C-alpha positions in Angstrom: 103.0 105.8 121.0 100.5 105.8 118.6 97.2 107.1 120.0 94.7 104.3 118.0 91.2 106.9 118.9 92.8 109.6 116.5 90.7 109.3 113.4 93.5 110.9 111.5 96.2 108.2 112.9 93.9 105.6 111.8 91.6 106.9 109.1 95.3 108.5 106.8 97.1 104.9 107.3 94.3 102.7 106.1 93.2 105.1 103.3 96.7 104.5 102.1 96.5 101.0 102.3 93.4 100.1 100.4 94.1 103.0 98.0 97.7 100.9 97.3 96.1 97.7 96.9 92.7 99.0 95.2 95.1 101.1 92.7 97.7 98.0 91.7 94.5 95.7 91.1 92.9 98.6 88.9 95.8 98.3 86.7 95.9 94.7 86.6 92.0 94.5 85.7 92.4 97.6 83.0 95.1 95.5 81.6 92.6 92.8 81.1 90.3 94.5 79.8 92.0 94.8 76.9 93.5 91.1 76.5 90.6 89.0 77.4 86.9 89.6 77.5 85.7 93.6 78.6 82.2 92.2 80.2 84.0 89.6 82.8 86.6 92.3 83.5 83.8 95.2 84.0 82.3 93.0 86.5 85.6 92.7 88.4 85.8 96.3 88.4 82.2 97.4 89.9 82.9 95.1 92.8 85.9 96.9 93.9 84.0 100.0 95.7 82.3 97.0 98.0 86.3 96.3 99.2 86.6 99.5 100.2 83.1 100.3 102.4 81.6 96.5 102.4 84.0 94.1 104.0 82.8 93.8 107.2 86.9 93.9 108.4 86.1 98.0 108.1 83.1 98.2 110.1 83.7 95.6 112.6 87.3 96.9 113.5 86.9 100.9 113.2 84.5 103.4 114.1 83.8 104.4 110.6 82.2 107.4 111.5 84.9 109.1 112.8 87.5 108.2 110.5 84.9 108.5 107.5 86.5 111.8 106.1 89.9 111.0 106.4 89.8 107.6 105.4 87.7 108.5 102.2 90.6 111.4 101.6 93.5 109.4 101.9 92.4 106.6 99.8 91.1 108.3 96.8 94.4 110.8 96.5 96.0 107.6 96.7 94.3 105.9 94.0 93.5 108.7 92.0 97.5 109.0 92.4 98.1 105.5 91.1 95.7 105.1 88.4 95.3 108.9 86.6 98.2 107.8 84.1 97.2 104.5 83.1 93.7 105.8 82.5 94.3 108.3 80.7 96.4 106.3 78.0 93.5 103.7 77.8 90.8 106.9 77.6 93.2 107.8 74.6 94.0 104.2 73.3 90.0 103.6 73.1 89.5 106.7 71.3 91.9 105.9 68.9 90.8 102.6 68.1 86.6 104.2 67.7 87.9 107.2 65.7 89.7 105.2 63.3 88.1 104.9 59.7 87.9 101.1 58.2 
């Protein structure tokens, strides 16, 4: 039986779940940035941290002070594992576009 009062038991799976969803959303937004208006996509990307820490679901359901370090650590690791390679490719692509002489 799981002990839901333990910060590790709650924080790590919650961070992984939010990291997976946020990573997938970031990749979708990143692809859309190259296909559509970049300003609208940038606005969408700026709203992502609000879903990580905002959204009353996190602060009302869980004791954020107890799970915060485990939650943020697992979210960051999972999110970066998902977006690192596509983000690196996007940076290189933008660098190549800016660096070409017309």
